[in-house]
C-alpha positions in Angstrom: 48.4 6.8 5.1 51.0 8.9 3.2 50.6 12.7 3.0 51.9 14.4 0.0 52.8 18.1 -0.6 50.8 19.9 -2.5 51.8 22.5 -4.6 48.8 24.3 -4.6 49.2 24.9 -0.5 52.6 26.5 1.0 54.5 24.2 3.5 54.3 27.3 6.4 50.4 28.4 6.0 51.3 31.2 9.6 53.7 33.3 7.1 52.8 36.7 8.0 51.7 37.7 4.3 49.6 34.9 4.8 48.3 36.1 7.6 47.6 39.4 6.6 45.8 37.8 3.2 43.6 35.6 5.8 42.5 38.5 7.7 41.4 40.5 4.8 39.4 37.3 3.5 38.2 36.8 6.9 36.7 40.6 7.6 35.1 40.0 4.1 33.6 36.5 4.9 32.3 38.2 8.5 30.3 40.9 6.7 28.5 38.8 4.1 28.9 35.2 5.5 30.1 34.1 2.0 33.7 33.9 0.5 34.0 37.4 -1.7 35.9 37.5 -4.7 35.9 34.2 -5.2 36.1 32.4 -9.2 33.7 29.9 -7.9 34.1 27.9 -11.4 37.9 27.9 -11.0 38.2 27.5 -7.4 40.2 24.4 -6.3 38.0 21.5 -5.1 38.8 19.3 -1.7 37.2 16.4 -1.9 36.1 13.6 0.6 37.1 16.0 3.4 36.5 16.1 7.0 37.4 18.3 9.5 39.4 17.1 12.2 41.4 18.6 15.4 44.8 19.0 15.7 46.6 21.6 17.8 43.7 24.1 15.6 41.0 23.1 13.7 42.1 21.5 10.4 40.5 20.4 7.1 41.8 16.9 6.0 41.2 15.7 2.2 42.0 15.1 -1.2 43.1 17.5 -4.0 44.3 16.6 -7.4 45.2 13.1 -6.3 47.0 14.6 -3.3 46.1 13.9 0.6 45.6 17.3 2.0 45.6 18.3 6.0 45.4 22.2 6.3 44.6 24.7 8.7 41.0 25.9 8.9 40.4 29.5 9.4 36.3 29.9 8.4 33.8 27.4 7.1 30.7 28.4 5.3 27.3 27.6 7.1 26.4 25.2 4.6 29.9 23.7 4.7 30.6 24.1 1.2 33.5 26.5 1.3 36.5 26.3 3.4 39.1 29.3 4.4 42.8 27.8 4.0 45.5 29.7 4.0 45.7 30.1 0.1 42.4 31.4 0.2 38.8 29.9 -0.6 38.2 26.1 -1.1 35.4 24.5 -2.8 34.3 21.3 -0.8 32.8 18.2 -2.1 31.7 14.8 -0.6 31.8 15.1 3.2 33.8 11.7 4.2 30.5 11.0 5.9 29.0 10.2 2.3 31.4 7.5 2.2 30.5 5.8 5.2 28.4 2.8 4.9 26.1 1.8 8.4 28.7 -0.9 9.0 31.5 2.1 9.2 33.6 0.7 6.4 34.9 3.6 3.9 33.4 2.8 0.7 34.6 4.0 -2.6 32.4 6.5 -4.8 31.4 3.7 -7.2 30.1 1.5 -4.0 27.7 4.3 -3.5 24.5 3.1 -4.9 
C-alpha cells in the first residue's frame, strides 16, 4: 500500500499552533458532543475509513484519491465526524462495509 502526503493534512500534526487549535475544538466538542462551527456541506470527506492504533489512535482512509493516516483526536458518537489535526472531517463508508463474509475486500460496485 502506498501512502501519499495529502495537501489537506500537515506533515507534522503536533506543532504548537495546531495543538492550540485542537484544544479549542476539543473544548467546544466536550460541551456539545458535536462539531462546532463546521460547514457540514463543504467539509472534507474521508471514505473507506477505519480506526487504527499507532503509538496513538488514528484514522486511515481515502481523501481525494489519496490514502491518509492521521492522528485521531475525537470521534463523534455516531462515528460520522473525526477531529484530525486540520479540524473536523466527515466520515463515510466505514471499511467494515466493504468486507464480505469471506473477509475479502470488495469494491463499492460489487456490493449489492
